[in-house]
C-alpha positions, 0 to 999 in steps of 0.5 A: 135541572132547569137552567134560567139564563142570567145575561144581566137583564131582568129580575131572574130571581122572581122566575126562579121563585115561581118555579120553587113555588110549584116544586120544580128544580130550577136555578139561575146560571151564568156559565154556558157550560151549565146551560149545556148540562141542563135538561131544560132551559129558560130565557127570561128578561126585560129591557132593550133588545140590542143590549140583551143580544150584546150581553148574550154574545159576550157571555157565550149564552147565544150559542148555548141557547141555539145548541139547547134548541137544536138538541131538542131540549125543552125551552121556554122564552119569557117576555124579552126572551120571546123577542130574542128568538126572532131574526131582528128588532126595530128597537133603536134602529135594526138589531139582529136577534138569535134567528130561531124564528123568521120575523121581526120585533115591532113597536106597538103603535103610537096610538096605543098606551105604551108600554102595554102594562097589566092583565090581558087575555090570551086566546090560545091557538092549538094545543101544547103540553105547557098549556095543560089545564090553562083555559083559553082566554085566560088573563096574564100579566104583560109589561112590554112596548114591542111585539113579535110579528112572525112570518110563519103562522104555524108557530103562533100559539097565542094572540092578544087584543090590545087595540090590535091583535098581536102574537103573545105566544109561539110554539114549535117542537121543543120551543115555547115562548110567551110575551107575558110574565107567568111568574107574575100571573098568579095561579095560571102563570105558575101552572105554566111553569109547573107544566114546563117542569113536567115536560122537562121531567118526561124528556 
């Protein structure tokens, strides 16, 4: 079973329905013990970084996420779920993240229209099983005002041009995370969810 972590941020039901559409068993969970029992873990979310981290800590989901990643279980971060994997965010000052990856979450430049909302292309870097049958430079749906700035180039799995180039996907070992919303990105977005289900099934 794939656990979709509920920490009070975002429309989790849309992610759950996305998995349902592609025949992958996944459900929203609120108990860290359920995350511990899951074969795969999804951290979605939209909203404020600091509030999300506070909610994760208050529910014990922060440690459940770290444990799942440490144990090598397949992990997918979506939108805010990508940003939370980094050390800190500049949103509302300086907020500490989960610290899975070194780097900061930065605000998109003021000269750009913020939030970045709508369809945009992703240029993939390297190969990953979650991207099977997903063509390079495919378009996905974005809604965000902040972006991740990794310290390690090796974890960059995708970049997007929005008046500047920013990292829109990261991947390392069992962890893959994306800035865009696969559940809102039509056929190719659902393919990513289906591929993630296939990775979990093989583990």
